[in-house]
One Martini backbone bead per residue (centre of mass of N, CA, C, O) as a GRO file, in nm:
protein
   96
    1MET     BB    1   0.099   0.034   0.017
    2THR     BB    2   0.019   0.379  -0.032
    3THR     BB    3   0.115   0.693   0.082
    4LEU     BB    4  -0.071   1.004   0.075
    5GLY     BB    5   0.008   1.347   0.069
    6ILE     BB    6  -0.180   1.656   0.119
    7LEU     BB    7  -0.072   2.003   0.066
    8GLY     BB    8  -0.227   2.292   0.114
    9VAL     BB    9  -0.175   2.624  -0.024
   10THR     BB   10  -0.097   2.951  -0.018
   11HIS     BB   11   0.054   3.212  -0.226
   12ASP     BB   12   0.015   3.401   0.031
   13ASN     BB   13   0.190   3.521   0.293
   14ASP     BB   14  -0.024   3.674   0.458
   15LEU     BB   15  -0.216   3.423   0.475
   16ARG     BB   16  -0.026   3.229   0.607
   17VAL     BB   17   0.010   3.395   0.866
   18LYS     BB   18  -0.288   3.437   0.947
   19TYR     BB   19  -0.331   3.091   0.940
   20GLY     BB   20  -0.051   2.937   1.031
   21LEU     BB   21   0.102   2.872   0.728
   22THR     BB   22   0.398   2.869   0.738
   23LEU     BB   23   0.697   2.773   0.620
   24ASP     BB   24   0.787   2.640   0.883
   25PHE     BB   25   0.537   2.460   0.916
   26ILE     BB   26   0.554   2.314   0.646
   27LYS     BB   27   0.825   2.190   0.699
   28GLU     BB   28   0.745   2.021   0.942
   29LEU     BB   29   0.532   1.851   0.795
   30ILE     BB   30   0.716   1.726   0.587
   31LEU     BB   31   0.930   1.599   0.775
   32GLU     BB   32   0.726   1.422   0.935
   33PHE     BB   33   0.630   1.254   0.676
   34HIS     BB   34   0.858   1.148   0.489
   35PRO     BB   35   0.909   1.183   0.186
   36ASP     BB   36   0.989   1.036  -0.131
   37VAL     BB   37   0.812   1.265  -0.269
   38ILE     BB   38   0.757   1.576  -0.455
   39CYS     BB   39   0.472   1.734  -0.568
   40GLY     BB   40   0.401   2.015  -0.799
   41GLU     BB   41   0.284   2.338  -0.904
   42VAL     BB   42   0.472   2.285  -1.187
   43LEU     BB   43   0.606   2.346  -1.469
   44PRO     BB   44   0.815   2.173  -1.659
   45GLU     BB   45   0.957   2.421  -1.783
   46SER     BB   46   1.029   2.551  -1.509
   47TRP     BB   47   1.199   2.317  -1.402
   48GLU     BB   48   1.410   2.319  -1.624
   49ARG     BB   49   1.508   2.608  -1.570
   50TYR     BB   50   1.589   2.567  -1.281
   51MET     BB   51   1.802   2.342  -1.337
   52ALA     BB   52   1.981   2.529  -1.518
   53ASP     BB   53   1.892   2.802  -1.326
   54LYS     BB   54   1.851   2.880  -0.984
   55THR     BB   55   1.852   3.215  -1.021
   56TYR     BB   56   1.625   3.219  -1.242
   57LYS     BB   57   1.289   3.388  -1.190
   58GLN     BB   58   1.213   3.571  -1.471
   59TYR     BB   59   0.966   3.384  -1.582
   60TRP     BB   60   0.727   3.237  -1.733
   61GLY     BB   61   0.573   3.020  -1.495
   62MET     BB   62   0.638   3.073  -1.220
   63PRO     BB   63   0.659   2.969  -0.929
   64ALA     BB   64   0.573   2.985  -0.632
   65SER     BB   65   0.734   3.098  -0.350
   66GLU     BB   66   0.744   2.825  -0.186
   67TYR     BB   67   0.941   2.689  -0.380
   68TRP     BB   68   1.192   2.879  -0.350
   69GLU     BB   69   1.183   2.904  -0.018
   70LEU     BB   70   1.138   2.567   0.028
   71ILE     BB   71   1.103   2.313  -0.155
   72PHE     BB   72   1.361   2.305  -0.318
   73PRO     BB   73   1.569   2.321  -0.082
   74LEU     BB   74   1.455   2.077   0.073
   75CYS     BB   75   1.507   1.864  -0.141
   76GLU     BB   76   1.812   1.907  -0.159
   77GLU     BB   77   1.887   1.869   0.146
   78HIS     BB   78   1.713   1.568   0.158
   79GLY     BB   79   1.686   1.408  -0.119
   80ILE     BB   80   1.414   1.497  -0.259
   81PRO     BB   81   1.219   1.438  -0.501
   82PHE     BB   82   1.100   1.631  -0.781
   83VAL     BB   83   0.764   1.677  -0.933
   84PRO     BB   84   0.608   1.807  -1.194
   85VAL     BB   85   0.220   1.872  -1.205
   86ASP     BB   86   0.175   2.107  -1.448
   87TRP     BB   87  -0.053   2.075  -1.745
   88ALA     BB   88  -0.154   2.333  -1.854
   89GLU     BB   89  -0.326   2.525  -2.064
   90LEU     BB   90  -0.176   2.776  -2.252
   91ASN     BB   91  -0.201   3.136  -2.367
   92GLN     BB   92   0.113   3.091  -2.440
   93PRO     BB   93   0.396   3.074  -2.569
   94ARG     BB   94   0.656   2.903  -2.564
   95GLY     BB   95   0.920   3.065  -2.388
   96ALA     BB   96   0.791   3.346  -2.277
   0.00000   0.00000   0.00000
């Protein structure tokens, strides 16, 4: 049997603070769960660009701030694989 954890977050830091779902708290939840993999609302193209240059964040389709500030560094620090799972149809040309 596989155990799946789903952690919903808001992409607005003010709301995260207001409702007690700070990045520090999210980090505690993730580490307590001990995930084998983290999947996130990130376009595959954005993930590829991140992997090519982890400092360049100013492109269209950029993931929400919690990915840059928490999820990506946490995955790297703890050796947790990350899989992008956002395949939305976009109304903008690829690479824009």
